[in-house]
N, C-alpha and C positions, 0 to 999 in steps of 0.2 A: 731484147725482142719481147720477152715476158712482160716487162713493166709496160712497155708500149702498148701491149695487148690487153693489158689490166686496164690501161687509162681509157682505151677506146671502148673497152666493154663498159666500163663506168658511165660513160656518157649516154649509153643506151638503155640504163636501168629504168624499168618502169614503174611507176606507184602500185602497190597494191590496194584494193579498195580501203583496207583498214588503215594504210598511211594516207590515202586521199582524204579519208575523213576524220579521223583522229591522229594523224601523223605530227602534225605542228604542236600537240599537247603531249606527245609520246616520244617515240625514237627519232622523229625529226625536230623536235623543240629547239628553238634557238636559244643560245646561253644567255642568260640575264642576271643582273645583280638582284638578289633575293631579298626582300624586306628592308628596302633602303631607307635610311631615316638619319637626320642630323643630330649630332650631340647637342645638348642644350645651350652651350656656348656658340655652337655654330663654327668651332675650329676643327672639326673632325666629323667624319660620316663613319656610319656604323651598318653593317651588311651580315646575313646571315650565311653561313657556310656549313659544310658538312662538319657536325661535331661541335658547333658553337657559333659565337658571333664574334666577327673582327671589328676593330675599330681603326681607322686610318686618319692620321694627322695630317692635315691640309699641307701645312708647311712643309714638313719633312718627307712626307709620304711614307713614314714608318706604319708599319702594321703591326698591333697587337692584339692578342686574344682578349676579349672583353670579358666573355664567361664561357665556360666549356659545357657540353654535355655531361662529362664526368663529374664537374663540379656540382651541377644540378642534381646529379642521380645520387649523390651522397645523402641525400635529404628524402630519397624515395627508396623505403627499405624494401617494400615488397613488389609493387609494381612499377618498375623503372621506365623511365620515359626512352622510347625507342628513338625518336628524332628530337631536335631542338624545337621547342615550342616558340609559337609567334610572342615575343618579349616586347613589352612596350617600356624603354627605357626612359626614366624620368631624368636621369643624369648619368653619369659614368659609374655611380656607386648605387644606383636605385632602379627598381623597375618591378613590373607585375605580369602575370600571364594566368591564364585560366587553363586546366585540365580536366576533362569531363565535368563533374560536380563541384569542382573547387576552384578558389582564386587564389594565388601565392603571391605574396610580396616580398621580394627578395633585396638584400643589401649586402654590398661589398664589406669583407672581414678581412683586413689585410690582404694577403694573395688570395682570398678564397671568398665565398660567397654562402650567405646563409639565409635561410627563409625566416624572414622577420615576423610575418603573421599569415593567417589562412582564414577564408571564410567558405562556409559551405553554400552553393548555390542549389535550389531545387533540380532535381533531376530531369524535370520537364520544363526548365527556365528556357526563355527564348528572348531575343530583342536585348541581350546584356548591354547596358550604356553606363560607362565609367563617368563619373563628376570631375570636376576640374581640380578638386583636391586630391585626386588619385587615391581615394580611400572609399568613399561613397559610391555605390553603385544602384542601380534600378534594373529590372527585369520582369519579364511578364511570365505568368503560368497560365495557360488558356486564354481566358478573357479578362484576367484581373492582374493589377500592376503592384509590385512590391519593390521596396527600397531597403538596402543593405547598408547599414551605418555602423561602423566600429563592430563588425562581425554579427551584428543583431539584424534579422530581418522584420520589417514592420509592413504589413498589409496595407496598401494605400486605398484600394478599393476591395469589395467582397461583393460581387454581383453574382448572385446565384444564376440568374438568365444569362445563356450564354451567348445571346445575341446582343446584349450590352458590353461592348468591349473597351477597355483601357488600355493605354501605351502601346497601341499598334498603328502601323501607318493606316491612313484612311482615304477615302476618295480613290479607291483601287490603285493607289500608287501614282495617281497623275499629278501635274502641277509640281513635280518635282520631288514629292514627297516620299522619303525613304525611312522615316522613323515616326515613332508616335511619342516618344519621350525628349524632352527638352529640358536639361539641367541648368538652374540658374549659375552664372559665373561664380557667386559666392559658395556655391553648394549647399545653400541653406533651405532650398526650395526646388521643386521639379515641376514643370509643367507638362501637361499629357492632354493628348486626344482622347476624348470619350466619345464612341459612337455607339448610336442606338439604331439597330437595323431589324428590330421587332417587325416595322411596317414593310419591309421589303418581302416580296415574295420569294418563297423557298425553292431552290432549284436543285434537282438531284443530280448527284455524282455517284456512279454505281462503282463498287470496287468488286470486279469480277473474279478476284484470284481466291477468294473463299466460296464455299459451297454450304448453303446458298449465298448467292451473292448478298452484298450489304450497301444499303443506300447511304450516303452520307450528304445531307442538304447543306448547300452553301447559299448565301443571298447574293442575288446576280441582279442588280438593277438595271433593267433595259430601257433604251432610250424611249423617252415620253411616259413611262411608268413611275410608280413611287420610288423615290430615292432614300437613303438612310438620312440620320440627322446626327450633326457632330457639333461637340462642345470643347471648349479648353478649359482644363481644370488646373490649378494651381496648388500643389500640396506643400505645406510648410512642415518640413521635418521635425523640427523642435516642438512646436505646439500640437503637430500631427492633425491639422486641420487643412481641409481642402475648400477653396474659393473657386467658383467658376467666373470667368469673364462674362461681362454683360454684353453680349454682342447682339446688337439689333440686326433685323433683316430676315429673310425668308428661312423656314426652319431647314430646308435643303441646300441652303447655299453652301460654297467651300471655304474653307478656311486653310490658308497656307503661308510659306514664308515666315513661319513663325520664329520670332528672334527675341531674345532677352537684350535689354540694354546692359553694358559693361558693369554696371553700378549695381545691378539687379533691382532696380527698382521698377522697371516697366517692361511690358511685353508689347510687341508688335506683331499685328496679324494683317496679311492680306485677306481681305473679305470680298469674295468674287460670287456675285449672283447666280443663280442656275443658269441663266441664259448666256454666261461666260463672256458679256459684253461690257460688263461695269464692275471696276474694281475698286474698293476703297482701302488705303494704307492706314490702319487704325493704330493708335497708341493707347495702352490700358494699364491702369495702375495695378501693380502685381501684388499689391496688399488687399484691396478691396474689391478688384475686378472691374471697376468702373472705367468707362471711356474717358481717356483725357482730351484727344482730339483726333480728327481724322488729318493726317499730314498731307495726303495728295489724293486725287483719284485719276483712274485712267479708263478710258472708253474706247471702243472700236466697234465699226458698223459690223463687223464679222465676228470676232473674239479676241479677248484679251488673255493671255496665258502666263501668269506668273509663275517663275519657275526656280527662283532662288531666294533665300534669306537675305537680310539686311547685313552688309558688312562694315562694321565700326572702325573708323581710323583709330590707329594706336594711340593709346591714352587719351580717348575722347569719348564722353558720355553722350554727346551731341550731335557729331558729325558721322555722316555714314556713306556708303555706297549703295545705291539701287540699280540693280540691273534691269534694264526695260528695252521692249522691242517698239516702242511709240514712233520712233523715227523710221522704222521699217527693218531695222538690223539689230540685234542685242548688243547695247552699247552701256557704258558706265556712267552714272549720274551721282554728282555730289550734292547731297542733302544735308540740311541743318535742322535740329528741331526748333531753333528760334527763328531762322531766317528762311526757311523752306528750301527751294532748289537754289543752289549756290551756283552749279555750272555743270554743263555736259561734257565729262572728261575725255571720252574717245567719241569720234565721229568718222563717217565714210560708209561708203557701200561695201561694207564687210561686218563681220561679227566677232564680238568677244565670245570665245567658248569655254573659258576657265579663268578665275581670278586666283592667283598663287599665292599673293601676300603684299608685304610692305617692306620698303626700307625707310623707317621713320625719320631718322637723321637727314637723309636725302629727298624727303617727300616724294617718294616713288612709289608707284602700284606696279606689281608684275602680273602679267597675264598672257594667255594663249589666244590667238586670233586667226582668222582666215584672210587677212590683210593681203598676203602676197597672191593667194590664189584659193578658192574654194577646195581645191584638190590637196591642200595641205594645211599643216598647222604650224606656226612658228611663235617663238618667245619674244616678248616686249617689255620694255619698261616705260612709263610715261610718268613725268613729274605733274602732280596735281595741282600745282600752283600756277606754273607756265605752260603746261600741256606740251612740251618738248617729249617726244617719243622716239625710242630707239629699238632697233630689232637687235636681239641678243646672240642669236644662232647664227651659223654661215653655212647650213647644208641644206639641200633639200629635203622634203619629206614631211612625215607626221612627228611633230615633236610634243612632247609632254615634260612637266617640269615640276620639282620640288624644291622649294625655297626655304633657305636656312632662316632662324628666327629674327635674325638680324638684317636679312636681306642683302648680305655681303657674297653670298655664294648660291648658286643655282645648279641643281642637279639636271641635266637634260639628257633625256633618251629618246631616240628617234630611230625610225626605220624609212627606207624608200625602195624603190624597185631593185635597186642594185645592192642594198645594205641591209641584211638582215636585222642587226641591231648594234646601235652605238650608244654608248654612255658617256658623256663627259660631265666636267665641273666647269663652270662657267663662274670665274669672277667678275661679279657685276660691276665693280668698280672700273677695272680697265680691259674688260672684255676678254682676258687670257683665258684660253680653252686648255683644260688638262684631260686628255681621253684616258679613262679607267675601264674601259670594254669596248672592244671591236670583236663581235660575234662571228664566227666562220659561219659559211654558206652551208647550212645543213643539207641542202637539196642539191650541191654542185656534182654529185655524182648521177644525178638523173636526167632523163631526156626531158628537156624544158621546150616549151612551145615559144613561138613568137608572139609578143603581146604588143598592140598598137592603141595609142590613145587615140579616142575618136571625138571630133566636137561638132555637133550638128545645131540646127536652129529650129526652136520651136515656131508655131505659126506666127507669133508676135515678134519674133527675131530674138527671143531668150536664148542664150547659149545653153546647150545640152552636152554634158560630159558623159562620155563611154569608154567602153574597152572591147576590142575585138580581140579574140584569142584564135590564133591560126593552129590548124593540125600539126603534129609534129611531122617531121618528112612532107612538109607542105610542098605541093605540085600545083602551080598558078594555072595549069592546063586541065586539071581536074574540077569536076563538081563534087562539093561536100554538102553533106546535110549540117544544118545550122540550128543552135538551140539558143533561145533567148531567155536568159535568168534574170528575173524582176522582183522588185519590192514595189518600188515607187510610191510609198505612203510616208505619212509625216515621221519625224523623228528618227529617221534611218538613212544613211548615205552608203551606198555600196561602191562607189568610184572615188578612190583616194590614191596618193601616191605612197604606197606602202609596200612592205614585203609579206609574201610573195606578190610580184608586180600583178599576176593574175587576180589576187584577191582571195582565193580558193583553190585548193589542190585538187578538189573534185573537178573544178573547170579543167584543171590540166591533164587530170586522168582522161576525161572526155576527149581532150585535144590528143592525147596519145592513142586513142581509139578511133579516130577519123572524124572527129565533130569540130566544127566550128562553133565557140561560144562568144555571145554577144550580151553584155549589160550596160544598162545606162539609167542615170538619175534623172527622171523627169519631174516636170512641175509638181509640186505636192511634197517632195522629199526634202530632206534637212539641210541645213547650213548654208541655205542661197538668200535668206531674207523671207520677209513677210510676205511680199508680193508674190514670190516664187511659191511660197507653201500655200497661201490662201486662194490660188488660182483654182484650187479643187473644191471651195467651199460651196457646200449645198448640193454639190453634184459629183459625190466621189465615184472615181471610174471613167468619166468621160473624158477630161482633159488629160489624164494620165495616159489613156489609150491614144489619143490624138498625138502625144509625144512619142509614145513608144512606137507609133507608126512610122515615126521620122527614122527611127532605127531600122524597122523592117524594109523601108525603102531604100535605105542604104544599103542594107544587106543584099536586097535584090539587084541592087545596081552593080554588084561585084561579081565579074564574070565567074569566079570559082564558087558562088554560092548556088546551091540548088534550091530555088524559089519554090519549088513543089514538094521539097522536104524539110519544113522548119518546123521546129517544135518549140514550146514554150513551158517554163517551170518557175513557179514561185510559192511561197509559204506565208500562211498568214495573210496580210494585206496581200502580198505577192500571190497567194492562192485565190484571193478575190480577183485579182487582175487576171491570172490564168484562166480561171473560168470565164469571167466577163468576155474576155478575147474570144474564147471557143464558143460562146452563144452571141455575142453583140457582134462579132467581126468573124463569122463561122468560116469564112474562106481563106482566112490568112494562115492559119496554122493547122497542120496535118496531125499533129499530136501534143496534147497538154498534160502535165502532171501537176496537179493543185493539191497542196498540202495545208491542213487547217484553216480553210477558206471560211472568211465571212459570205455568207449568201444572201442575208437578208440584213440589213443595217438596223432594222426595227429589233433585232434580237441581240444586239450588240450593246455594251454597258454604255450608260448615261454620260459619263464624263468626256470620253472620247468621241462617242457617237454624236452628241448633241453639240459639240464643238465645231465639228467639221461638217455637221449636216443639220443643225437644229433639230426639233424634234419632229416625229413624223406627222404630228397635228399641224405644226407651222409649215412643214415642207414636203405635202405628199406627193408632189411630182417629183422630186430628187430622189425620195425614197424608192418611188415605183420605177424609175428608170435605173437604178442600181440593185434593184431585187432581181436575182436570178432564178427565182423559182418558176416564174412564169415564161422563162425564155430557154428552157431545157430542151424544148422540141426543135429549137434552130441548130442542135448539135449536129455536125457533119463529121469531124474529125474524130480521133480516137482521144478519149478523157480517162486518165486514172485520178481518182479522187483518194486522199489520205486523210485521216484522223487519229489523233490520240485519244483513246477512250476514257481517259480522265481528264479532258481539256476543260479548264475552269476560265480560260481566257476567250476563245471562240468556242463556246459550248458546242458538243457534239451534234446537237439537234441542227445546226446549220446544214450539215452534209447529209444527215439522215431525212430531213424533209426534202432535201435535194433528190436523193434516192427516190423518196415516194413519188416526187414530181415526174422523175423518169419513168418509173413504173406506170404512172397514170397516163403519160404520154407515148407509153410504148416505145421509150428510147433506152437503148443500150449503152451503159457506161462500165468502166472497171472500178473496182472499190476495194480499200484495205484499211484495217485499222489495226492501231497499235494499243493493246491492252497494257496497263501500268504506266502510261505515259500521259503527262498533261498537254501543254499547247506543243513544246516541243520534245521530238524524239531524241534523246541524248545517250551517251555512254556507248556501249557495246552494240546495243540494238540500231544505232544510227547507221552502224556499218550495213545491217540488214536492209535499212530504209533506202539508202542511196543505191545499193545493188539492185533493189527493187525498180526504183526508179530508171537506172541504167538499163535495166533488162527491157524495160518497157520502150524506151527510146530504141533500144537495138532491134526491137522486134517489129516497131511499125515505122521507124524513121529510116533506118539503113537500107530498107528494100528498094 
């Protein structure tokens, strides 16, 4: 009786707000294989465990300790390591790691490990990048770039002006850019971005935590205004000389997809005009920086968005894969420096989301794609000569993979609505699958809502995928308040077949408290191809609202949805959409909560803003239609606006100007700022944020 009673009680457990917000990263975290990597020979895999690293032999499944925390700590006399640091293993006998301001290279010695060498990194170092020789590394300190070779640090740049920046990501991390340091394959040179932003207007970000408050200026190029200028330098470590690539074009053009040839003789750069509708893939001589030739060009009436560097075929200095959306979906194209376009390797109304690597002997490329459905990711291999393609996994859900260096084994980890996490090893030759982890459902003791997948149609017949989350203890004879959670902007997809099926435990928290939650990816959002994304071009907010209205109409058609008690919530682009709905369609939602919202696209960054809207000078009507400052007088429902006080993405001025417009128009709204937070409120303060949002809906939507 006691056991049965506990089981029944367990199923009625409700999430605390802390669990709903941070639980999947804390007490409800799903078990995972930590720091998975393949051994250099591809015959074993390595994982971090408490107190060390384990190595598992693929053939025998035998597990051995590769290195233990105890072994490492023998070399740390004073400050002992409390946990195992992330170690990059070069093979089963060598590796390196960094702790605070030191880099350590370790080597196996008999049954023990010894520290072979160390290098001191500046305490203020950032953007540390190891070279291919696993000895040389580069890093930045403030706005300058440094290289450390054989323990000796060399200053690559020495700019006193803090607005001339080397070795950091540029163009505000658009175009797939995540680094500013590009080591040559032979480790003898390093290419780097050099950004001059002296011509960009200063923008104040105030630190309110000190008295008096302190202003930190950033450079924030806004749509239609002056942008920064970027060059690419090549530093030769041996002769300590820098050569800059001689790149023609506008001073404020974009440079991305930076790639070295495997022989370190050439550098390839995608040169994109500021209008973002014309890209040249250029080859440059790495010694003198001169243009060798333009390999190909891509143009589009709306925009071209290169996001990936070239991937050279194994043991080839001439043939590479280029990922392009030119056919409407991101696909793989085989190019040769001598012959130009050789073949389009992947084709279809689906897109490649990740390239995992090669099996050179079998002439196979491994990748992840949306081929089965946009709601899932699956693993495939394709022969690059006869284009025979094969799916490698056999379970529904969102798969990701890590390929061994020889391409014979694939680490496949996935989740779906019913499986929190599964990790398998796939033999890519015979497709035999060996399970190495099936994680328990950490939510099994909680009261879970029913979640239904919804497919609607846009005005043009395009399928739109959504989810409806019903209240726990659902009674179809009752009328419930409903909240639409949305983003609906580029580069994000909310609805996928993953765990938890809801996509977010806060949705489930709200379902436990009597709400229906609905979320849907309308046109403009990610992973559906260019036509789907470009439907919003020059008119952000309009097509998206039309699509979301299909969701609203669907909700209102349900007998258990109270159409007079509907709320809407979103952050960033979702905050823009929430505010747009409250002002442009003021009769639809009774309550809105807009976080970090774009209010005027003329105050958003150049790269993103001009891609989707062109400049304010070129598209005044589109900017005017999307501008919410002159529509505040339309507000009928209750609106809570929230902003991080140090937001450097959607700057605070957006919502501050909105408040001013509300005051000028005699319109009341509710407002809350989060000091100390940039664009997203994270950590323990996020619990406060979501409680505030929940309380607001409870106050005005439950009545």
